[in-house]
N, C-alpha and C positions, 0 to 999 in steps of 0.2 A: 323151672320145674320144681326145684327145691322150695322156692318161696310159695308156690301154689299149694304144695303139700303142707307147708307150715301154716298158711292162712286157713286152709280147710280144717286142719287139726285144731287150730286155735278156736275157730267157730264151733266145731263139734264139742270141744271142752267147755266153752262158754255156755252153750245150749244145755249140756248135761248138768253143769253147775246150777244154772238157773232153774231147771226143772226139779232138781233134787232139793233145792232150797225152798221151793213152794210148799212141800209137804212139811217142812219144819215149822211153819207158821202155827199150826195147830198145837205142836209140841211146846212152842214158846208160850202160847196162850195158856195151855194147861199148867205149865210151870209157874206162871204168874198168878194163876187162879188159886193155887194151893194155899190153904190157910184159912183163918177166920176173918170174916168181913162183917162189920157192924154198920147199922144204918146211920147216915148223916142227915138225910132228908128224903122224903117220899112224896110222890104226887099221885093222887087218885083222880083220874081225868086230868083236868087242867089245874086242879087246886091242890095246894100243899095239904098233907094230912098228918096228924099226930097219932093216928090209930096204930101205926106200925113203928112206934118209937123204940121198941125193943127188938125189932127184927134183926136176925143175923143169918148168915150163911157160913158154913164151914166145909170147905172142899178138901177131900183127901185124895191121895194119888192112886188109891185102889178102886176109884170109881164110885166111892160112897161119899155122902155128904150129910151133915146135920143142918136142919133148917127149922125155923119156928113160924113159918108163914101161916100155918093153920091155927096158930094160937098156942101151940105147945111144941116143944122140941121133938123132932123125930128124925130117925136115920132113914135115908132113902138112897137110891142109886141115881147116878147122873152120867150123861155123856155130853161131850162138847163136839159138835159137828157143824162145820161151816158157820161159826160165830153164834151158834144157838146152843144153850145149855138145856138139855132134855132131862127133867126131873121125873123119875119113874118110881114105881113101887112105894107110893106114899098115899096119904089121904087125899092129896091134890096132885095129880100128874100135870105138871106145868112146863111150858117151854119159855125160856127167858132169852130174849135177844140181847146179845152182848154189844152194847153201844160204845163202851169205852173201857179199856183196861190198862192200868199202869201198875207199877210195883206198890202203889199206895192207894189208888182209887179204882172203883168199879162202878159202872153205870149199867143197869139192867132194865129192860122194858118187857112187860108181859100184859096179857089180858086175862082177867079172872071174872067169870060170870058176866061177860060182855062189857067189862069196865077196864079201860087201860090204866096201867100202873107204870110208874118209873121210879126206880130205886137208885139213890146215890149212896154208895157205901165206901167205907174207909177200912184199910187193913188194920186189924187188931194186932197189938204188940204182945198179947198174952202168950 
């Protein structure tokens, strides 16, 4: 009887731990995302492009970001939901698919005016 209680308690605890850790994934991604990211390389369609050689993203923990994708730096708002960064309240409201994120590299994909883009960024040490 005691071992049955122990096993069911262990299963319940494990399930609770697993479910609570799932929500932490977004928090971990947000923590890694904070800071300034500068372009390493960019692709427009299947071809590498130099048009975005000065591109940067700077993510702040208050839900605001600085970005110069429109050609000039502007402050916008963003949300990270299910691996997608939603940029809003800017000259270009864009969704970026988070393809890869580490403490030093970031890969984003998006579509602008029906053209796919892929950005490879590195964390700035500024």
